[in-house]
N, CA, C and O atoms as CSV, one atom per row, in Angstrom:
chain,resi,resn,atom,element,x,y,z
A,1,MET,N,N,118.231,54.519,57.519
A,1,MET,CA,C,117.874,54.883,56.168
A,1,MET,C,C,116.419,55.355,56.137
A,1,MET,O,O,115.543,54.747,56.751
A,2,LEU,N,N,116.185,56.427,55.428
A,2,LEU,CA,C,114.839,56.986,55.341
A,2,LEU,C,C,114.073,56.298,54.219
A,2,LEU,O,O,114.415,56.446,53.045
A,3,LEU,N,N,113.042,55.550,54.578
A,3,LEU,CA,C,112.215,54.896,53.573
A,3,LEU,C,C,110.988,55.740,53.301
A,3,LEU,O,O,110.400,56.300,54.226
A,4,LEU,N,N,110.598,55.837,52.043
A,4,LEU,CA,C,109.430,56.625,51.707
A,4,LEU,C,C,108.716,56.034,50.512
A,4,LEU,O,O,109.291,55.254,49.753
A,5,THR,N,N,107.468,56.406,50.351
A,5,THR,CA,C,106.708,55.946,49.195
A,5,THR,C,C,106.627,57.020,48.130
A,5,THR,O,O,106.677,56.716,46.939
A,6,MET,N,N,106.501,58.278,48.543
A,6,MET,CA,C,106.413,59.355,47.563
A,6,MET,C,C,106.693,60.679,48.253
A,6,MET,O,O,106.319,60.869,49.410
A,7,ILE,N,N,107.342,61.588,47.560
A,7,ILE,CA,C,107.565,62.908,48.140
A,7,ILE,C,C,106.305,63.727,47.937
A,7,ILE,O,O,105.824,63.877,46.814
A,8,HIS,N,N,105.782,64.248,49.012
A,8,HIS,CA,C,104.503,64.939,48.988
A,8,HIS,C,C,104.683,66.456,48.957
A,8,HIS,O,O,104.074,67.136,48.131
A,9,SER,N,N,105.502,66.978,49.836
A,9,SER,CA,C,105.732,68.421,49.837
A,9,SER,C,C,107.121,68.707,50.376
A,9,SER,O,O,107.663,67.943,51.175
A,10,ILE,N,N,107.690,69.823,49.928
A,10,ILE,CA,C,109.051,70.180,50.306
A,10,ILE,C,C,109.100,71.672,50.619
A,10,ILE,O,O,108.563,72.487,49.869
A,11,SER,N,N,109.736,72.020,51.711
A,11,SER,CA,C,110.066,73.421,51.956
A,11,SER,C,C,111.545,73.470,52.304
A,11,SER,O,O,112.050,72.603,53.017
A,12,LEU,N,N,112.237,74.483,51.800
A,12,LEU,CA,C,113.688,74.534,51.931
A,12,LEU,C,C,114.139,75.737,52.731
A,12,LEU,O,O,113.438,76.745,52.822
A,13,LYS,N,N,115.321,75.614,53.310
A,13,LYS,CA,C,115.932,76.718,54.027
A,13,LYS,C,C,117.252,77.116,53.372
A,13,LYS,O,O,118.164,77.574,54.061
A,14,GLN,N,N,117.369,76.953,52.070
A,14,GLN,CA,C,118.514,77.376,51.271
A,14,GLN,C,C,119.817,76.642,51.589
A,14,GLN,O,O,120.886,77.157,51.264
A,15,SER,N,N,119.775,75.480,52.201
A,15,SER,CA,C,121.011,74.739,52.418
A,15,SER,C,C,120.775,73.258,52.193
A,15,SER,O,O,119.719,72.725,52.535
A,16,ASN,N,N,121.763,72.600,51.617
A,16,ASN,CA,C,121.632,71.189,51.323
A,16,ASN,C,C,121.414,70.355,52.580
A,16,ASN,O,O,120.763,69.312,52.524
A,17,GLN,N,N,121.946,70.796,53.699
A,17,GLN,CA,C,121.822,70.038,54.934
A,17,GLN,C,C,120.382,69.950,55.422
A,17,GLN,O,O,120.033,69.005,56.129
A,18,SER,N,N,119.543,70.909,55.063
A,18,SER,CA,C,118.167,70.908,55.558
A,18,SER,C,C,117.200,70.143,54.663
A,18,SER,O,O,116.047,69.928,55.037
A,19,ILE,N,N,117.663,69.729,53.477
A,19,ILE,CA,C,116.744,69.103,52.531
A,19,ILE,C,C,116.149,67.820,53.088
A,19,ILE,O,O,114.930,67.647,53.077
A,20,LEU,N,N,116.994,66.917,53.575
A,20,LEU,CA,C,116.491,65.633,54.045
A,20,LEU,C,C,115.588,65.781,55.263
A,20,LEU,O,O,114.707,64.949,55.480
A,21,SER,N,N,115.791,66.817,56.054
A,21,SER,CA,C,114.994,66.969,57.262
A,21,SER,C,C,113.598,67.510,56.983
A,21,SER,O,O,112.739,67.449,57.863
A,22,VAL,N,N,113.342,68.039,55.784
A,22,VAL,CA,C,112.024,68.602,55.506
A,22,VAL,C,C,111.241,67.817,54.468
A,22,VAL,O,O,110.191,68.274,54.017
A,23,LEU,N,N,111.733,66.636,54.075
A,23,LEU,CA,C,110.976,65.824,53.141
A,23,LEU,C,C,109.750,65.252,53.840
A,23,LEU,O,O,109.848,64.725,54.948
A,24,ALA,N,N,108.606,65.356,53.194
A,24,ALA,CA,C,107.375,64.807,53.746
A,24,ALA,C,C,106.898,63.678,52.837
A,24,ALA,O,O,107.041,63.752,51.616
A,25,THR,N,N,106.344,62.658,53.426
A,25,THR,CA,C,105.915,61.512,52.626
A,25,THR,C,C,104.448,61.196,52.894
A,25,THR,O,O,103.902,61.564,53.934
A,26,HIS,N,N,103.834,60.528,51.967
A,26,HIS,CA,C,102.477,60.064,52.180
A,26,HIS,C,C,102.231,58.848,51.300
A,26,HIS,O,O,102.998,58.583,50.374
A,27,GLN,N,N,101.188,58.124,51.578
A,27,GLN,CA,C,100.823,56.970,50.776
A,27,GLN,C,C,100.084,57.448,49.540
A,27,GLN,O,O,99.191,58.291,49.627
A,28,SER,N,N,100.450,56.921,48.413
A,28,SER,CA,C,99.810,57.281,47.162
A,28,SER,C,C,98.842,56.185,46.745
A,28,SER,O,O,99.034,55.012,47.066
A,29,GLU,N,N,97.814,56.577,46.035
A,29,GLU,CA,C,96.875,55.573,45.546
A,29,GLU,C,C,97.478,54.717,44.440
A,29,GLU,O,O,96.895,53.706,44.049
A,30,LYS,N,N,98.652,55.118,43.931
A,30,LYS,CA,C,99.293,54.369,42.851
A,30,LYS,C,C,100.284,53.317,43.361
A,30,LYS,O,O,100.957,52.677,42.552
A,31,ASN,N,N,100.391,53.126,44.652
A,31,ASN,CA,C,101.277,52.116,45.240
A,31,ASN,C,C,102.731,52.259,44.784
A,31,ASN,O,O,103.290,51.351,44.170
A,32,TYR,N,N,103.327,53.397,45.089
A,32,TYR,CA,C,104.734,53.600,44.757
A,32,TYR,C,C,105.592,52.618,45.545
A,32,TYR,O,O,105.272,52.269,46.681
A,33,GLU,N,N,106.679,52.180,44.931
A,33,GLU,CA,C,107.579,51.260,45.608
A,33,GLU,C,C,108.384,52.009,46.659
A,33,GLU,O,O,108.578,53.221,46.562
A,34,ASN,N,N,108.850,51.273,47.667
A,34,ASN,CA,C,109.678,51.893,48.693
A,34,ASN,C,C,111.014,52.332,48.112
A,34,ASN,O,O,111.609,51.641,47.285
A,35,LYS,N,N,111.469,53.487,48.559
A,35,LYS,CA,C,112.749,54.017,48.119
A,35,LYS,C,C,113.531,54.458,49.345
A,35,LYS,O,O,112.948,54.914,50.329
A,36,ALA,N,N,114.828,54.325,49.287
A,36,ALA,CA,C,115.690,54.774,50.374
A,36,ALA,C,C,116.587,55.881,49.835
A,36,ALA,O,O,117.395,55.647,48.935
A,37,ILE,N,N,116.449,57.070,50.375
A,37,ILE,CA,C,117.244,58.193,49.883
A,37,ILE,C,C,118.695,58.021,50.316
A,37,ILE,O,O,118.992,57.784,51.486
A,38,LYS,N,N,119.586,58.146,49.341
A,38,LYS,CA,C,121.014,58.050,49.605
A,38,LYS,C,C,121.634,59.438,49.697
A,38,LYS,O,O,122.475,59.685,50.561
A,39,HIS,N,N,121.223,60.350,48.809
A,39,HIS,CA,C,121.853,61.664,48.729
A,39,HIS,C,C,120.876,62.642,48.083
A,39,HIS,O,O,120.126,62.264,47.182
A,40,ALA,N,N,120.879,63.886,48.532
A,40,ALA,CA,C,120.022,64.910,47.933
A,40,ALA,C,C,120.818,66.194,47.765
A,40,ALA,O,O,121.569,66.586,48.658
A,41,THR,N,N,120.652,66.849,46.619
A,41,THR,CA,C,121.288,68.147,46.389
A,41,THR,C,C,120.253,69.136,45.875
A,41,THR,O,O,119.231,68.743,45.311
A,42,PHE,N,N,120.522,70.415,46.070
A,42,PHE,CA,C,119.594,71.461,45.668
A,42,PHE,C,C,120.314,72.467,44.788
A,42,PHE,O,O,121.352,73.004,45.175
A,43,SER,N,N,119.765,72.725,43.598
A,43,SER,CA,C,120.299,73.771,42.735
A,43,SER,C,C,119.258,74.138,41.690
A,43,SER,O,O,118.481,73.291,41.249
A,44,ASN,N,N,119.247,75.404,41.300
A,44,ASN,CA,C,118.341,75.907,40.261
A,44,ASN,C,C,116.885,75.503,40.477
A,44,ASN,O,O,116.215,75.056,39.546
A,45,ASN,N,N,116.400,75.660,41.706
A,45,ASN,CA,C,115.012,75.341,42.049
A,45,ASN,C,C,114.656,73.875,41.850
A,45,ASN,O,O,113.480,73.546,41.691
A,46,LYS,N,N,115.636,72.999,41.855
A,46,LYS,CA,C,115.362,71.572,41.723
A,46,LYS,C,C,116.109,70.789,42.785
A,46,LYS,O,O,117.234,71.127,43.154
A,47,ILE,N,N,115.481,69.759,43.261
A,47,ILE,CA,C,116.146,68.829,44.160
A,47,ILE,C,C,116.467,67.578,43.360
A,47,ILE,O,O,115.593,67.010,42.706
A,48,LYS,N,N,117.702,67.158,43.414
A,48,LYS,CA,C,118.116,65.934,42.734
A,48,LYS,C,C,118.333,64.866,43.796
A,48,LYS,O,O,119.193,65.005,44.666
A,49,LEU,N,N,117.548,63.806,43.717
A,49,LEU,CA,C,117.649,62.724,44.691
A,49,LEU,C,C,118.324,61.515,44.068
A,49,LEU,O,O,117.966,61.088,42.970
A,50,SER,N,N,119.289,60.976,44.765
A,50,SER,CA,C,119.835,59.674,44.408
A,50,SER,C,C,119.250,58.711,45.433
A,50,SER,O,O,119.348,58.949,46.637
A,51,TYR,N,N,118.655,57.649,44.973
A,51,TYR,CA,C,117.998,56.755,45.918
A,51,TYR,C,C,118.130,55.309,45.468
A,51,TYR,O,O,118.455,55.015,44.318
A,52,PHE,N,N,117.869,54.429,46.402
A,52,PHE,CA,C,117.825,53.010,46.115
A,52,PHE,C,C,116.369,52.585,46.060
A,52,PHE,O,O,115.595,52.912,46.960
A,53,LYS,N,N,115.993,51.876,45.039
A,53,LYS,CA,C,114.615,51.436,44.850
A,53,LYS,C,C,114.522,49.952,45.193
A,53,LYS,O,O,115.289,49.136,44.681
A,54,LEU,N,N,113.584,49.617,46.056
A,54,LEU,CA,C,113.428,48.230,46.471
A,54,LEU,C,C,112.580,47.487,45.449
A,54,LEU,O,O,111.436,47.855,45.182
A,55,SER,N,N,113.158,46.444,44.887
A,55,SER,CA,C,112.452,45.636,43.912
A,55,SER,C,C,112.900,44.193,44.075
A,55,SER,O,O,114.087,43.884,43.970
A,56,SER,N,N,111.955,43.328,44.328
A,56,SER,CA,C,112.254,41.909,44.536
A,56,SER,C,C,113.329,41.706,45.601
A,56,SER,O,O,114.258,40.920,45.416
A,57,LYS,N,N,113.196,42.416,46.708
A,57,LYS,CA,C,114.091,42.331,47.862
A,57,LYS,C,C,115.526,42.746,47.567
A,57,LYS,O,O,116.438,42.390,48.313
A,58,LYS,N,N,115.736,43.491,46.490
A,58,LYS,CA,C,117.052,44.035,46.176
A,58,LYS,C,C,116.895,45.522,45.888
A,58,LYS,O,O,115.892,45.962,45.324
A,59,TYR,N,N,117.909,46.287,46.287
A,59,TYR,CA,C,117.883,47.720,46.019
A,59,TYR,C,C,118.661,48.032,44.752
A,59,TYR,O,O,119.753,47.503,44.540
A,60,PHE,N,N,118.099,48.890,43.912
A,60,PHE,CA,C,118.751,49.323,42.694
A,60,PHE,C,C,118.917,50.835,42.732
A,60,PHE,O,O,118.013,51.554,43.156
A,61,LYS,N,N,120.086,51.321,42.285
A,61,LYS,CA,C,120.325,52.766,42.267
A,61,LYS,C,C,119.463,53.443,41.217
A,61,LYS,O,O,119.242,52.906,40.131
A,62,SER,N,N,118.980,54.633,41.558
A,62,SER,CA,C,118.213,55.415,40.605
A,62,SER,C,C,118.316,56.883,40.989
A,62,SER,O,O,118.830,57.216,42.057
A,63,GLN,N,N,117.828,57.758,40.121
A,63,GLN,CA,C,117.828,59.190,40.399
A,63,GLN,C,C,116.538,59.817,39.920
A,63,GLN,O,O,115.884,59.308,39.010
A,64,THR,N,N,116.175,60.936,40.548
A,64,THR,CA,C,115.035,61.712,40.081
A,64,THR,C,C,115.280,63.180,40.387
A,64,THR,O,O,116.082,63.511,41.261
A,65,GLN,N,N,114.600,64.052,39.677
A,65,GLN,CA,C,114.662,65.482,39.955
A,65,GLN,C,C,113.262,65.993,40.236
A,65,GLN,O,O,112.294,65.568,39.605
A,66,ILE,N,N,113.164,66.910,41.190
A,66,ILE,CA,C,111.874,67.480,41.563
A,66,ILE,C,C,111.965,68.988,41.399
A,66,ILE,O,O,112.845,69.627,41.977
A,67,ASP,N,N,111.069,69.554,40.624
A,67,ASP,CA,C,111.023,71.001,40.458
A,67,ASP,C,C,110.244,71.580,41.630
A,67,ASP,O,O,109.075,71.248,41.827
A,68,ILE,N,N,110.888,72.444,42.409
A,68,ILE,CA,C,110.237,72.939,43.627
A,68,ILE,C,C,109.751,74.380,43.496
A,68,ILE,O,O,109.381,74.991,44.499
A,69,ARG,N,N,109.745,74.927,42.308
A,69,ARG,CA,C,109.323,76.327,42.163
A,69,ARG,C,C,107.908,76.569,42.672
A,69,ARG,O,O,107.620,77.647,43.192
A,70,THR,N,N,107.024,75.593,42.535
A,70,THR,CA,C,105.645,75.791,42.966
A,70,THR,C,C,105.423,75.395,44.420
A,70,THR,O,O,104.369,75.694,44.980
A,71,THR,N,N,106.401,74.722,45.051
A,71,THR,CA,C,106.206,74.277,46.432
A,71,THR,C,C,107.093,75.016,47.423
A,71,THR,O,O,107.067,74.734,48.621
A,72,ARG,N,N,107.869,75.950,46.925
A,72,ARG,CA,C,108.782,76.681,47.802
A,72,ARG,C,C,108.013,77.674,48.672
A,72,ARG,O,O,107.114,78.366,48.194
A,73,SER,N,N,108.374,77.735,49.948
A,73,SER,CA,C,107.668,78.666,50.836
A,73,SER,C,C,108.551,79.820,51.249
A,73,SER,O,O,108.113,80.695,51.996
């Protein structure tokens, strides 16, 4: 399972299979909680992540969307 603190930058190769391989992470000064990515999809310049969030030693399902129009290469 890929654990991360925050998504820092993303570059895509137009296929859903490449999304997870190009995610970059870094430590944030805001102390983001650890998340484990379960699934990622790409459509309309957005990545939709389904992930498990670690809280009190238990994982909870959650989702987020990232607009990649400004980070696309």
